[in-house]
N, C-alpha and C positions, 0 to 999 in steps of 0.2 A: 504494500500500500504506500502510495506517495502522499506526503504530508505537506501542509502549508504551515510554516513557522512564522508567527506574527510578532514582530517587535512592536510593543506598545509602551507608551510612557508620555509623560507631560512634555510640553515644549522645552527644548534645551537640555534633554537628558542624554543626548548623544546617539540617538537612534540611527541617524544616517551614517555616522562614523562607525558605529558597531556593525551596521549592515554591510558596509564595504569590507570590513575585516572578515566577517563571516563568509561573504561571497568569495573571498580570496583563499579561504581555508581549503586546501586540496582534499583533506579527509572527509569533508562534508558534501562536496559536489552539489551545492545549492545553486538554483537558478533564481533570478530576481522575478518577482511578480510585479509587473509595471502597471501602475494605476493611471487613470486618465484625469486631467484637471484643466480647468479654465483659468487658473491663477497664472500670473506672469512668471516666466522662467527666471530663476536667479542666475547670476553670472557663472557660477560653478556647475550648473546643471546642463545635461545633454538631453535633448528631446529623444524619446524612445528608450532611454536608460534610466534617468531619474523619474520621469513621468512621460506620458504622452500629452503634450501641451496642445490644447485645442481651443478654438473660439467657441462661445456658447452655442452657436448654430451648428457647428460641426459636431460638437458633442451630442446634441439632441438627435442629429441625423444618425450618428453611429449607434446610439441607444435604440433608436427605432429599428435599425437594421439587425443588431446583434442581441438585444436584450440587456438585462441588467442583473448583476449579483447584489450590488449595494451602491447607494449614493448618499452623499452628504453635501449640503449647501450651507455656506457660511457667509453671513453678512459681516464683512470685514471693514476696517477703516478705509480700505481702498476699493470697496465695491463687493459685489456678490461673486464668490468663488465656489465652484463645484468640484468635487472629487468623487470618482466612482471607480468601481471594478466591473469590467465587462467579462462575460464568459469567453474562454479561450477559443471555443469552437471545435476543439478536438480533445483526444485523450491526454491526460496529464502524464508526462513521461519522465518527470524528475521532481525531486523535492523542491519546493519553492520557499523563498523568503520574502516577506512583505513587511513594510513599515506601515502600521495601521493604528488608527484610533480605536477606542473601545466599541463604538457603534459598528464599525466595519468588522471587527473581530466577531461580534455577536452575529452579524449577517453571514459571515463565512461559516460559522458553526451551524447555522440554520441551513445554508445552501449546500455545503459540502459534507456535513455531518461532524459532530463534535469530535469524533475519534480521528478525523483527518486534519484537525486544526490544533496546533500546539501554541499556546500563548507564551510569550517571553516578555514579562513585564519589567521595565527598567525604571529605577529611581535614582535621583540625585537630590541632595539637599536644596531647598527652595532658593536660597540666596545664590548658590552656585549656578543653578539652571537659569535664573533670571539674568545673571551676568553673561552667561553663554548666549542666551537669546539676544541680548542687546548687542553683544559683539558681532554676532552673525548678521544682525540687521544693519549694523554700521558698514558692513562689507557689501551690502546689496546695491549700492550705487545711488539709490533713492530711499534712504532709511525712513521708516514710518514707525516711530516708537509707540504711537497710539495702538498699532496692531500688536506689538509685543505685549503691551499691557492688557489688551483685550484677550489674547490667547492665554496669558498667565492667569487671569481671573476666571476664564472659562474652564481651564484645566482643574481648578479647585472643585468645581461642580461635576465636571465630566469624569473625574477619576475618584469618585467617592468610594468608600469601602463596599457599599452595597453593589455598585456597578462593577467593581472588580470581581466580587464574588459571583455575580450573575454571569460573567464571562468565563468562569472556570479558572480564574487566576489564583493560584495558591503559592507559587514560588515567586520571589522577588529577587532581581539581580541589581545590585547597587553598583553604579558606574562611577566609582570614586577613583580607581586607577584603571585606565583603559585596558592594559594587558591582562590584569586580573579578571576583569569582567569578560573580556573576549574568551579567555581560557575557561571560565565557568560556563559561559554560554555554549562553547564548542563541546565541552564534555556532556552537557545536558542534551544538546541536539543529537549527539552521537548515539545516545541511548535509544532514539526513535528511528534511526536509520538502519 
């Protein structure tokens, strides 16, 4: 059985950095599950690798054509941004790694089956993740710190203990030291492969 490993955590917990390290781990042989979004591409992102970046109209056309696994719409400080997962259209032939918020994780469990979806919940102390998010935003070319604040406050509600439990999250990985966290995640994922 092929599984979807879902990195979830509040903004600024290092999910993208951890996902890159896990995708490079030869013993795991993970493939990226690439989501679709209407948000603007950041300077360090590549279309088709980080996300499939689409205009709102193009996204709606693709959903009409292929169907939908899950979708989230966010009213941000910079406008409406949509994120979604579309069906692959064929059999899954490798384990996948996705960076997902809790609503997507819950939708994956409903769509693919709870036994096929393995949550990997990442935590970082609040002050540290707020600094990381602000530093990342500063590199964006057009920083919008109001959006950093909106995401930070939304995370407090989105990652409540009740919501974590409902998504089957029992294990927490603390990303204090990157190498340690990557090793812990690698060992954990290897148990399912």
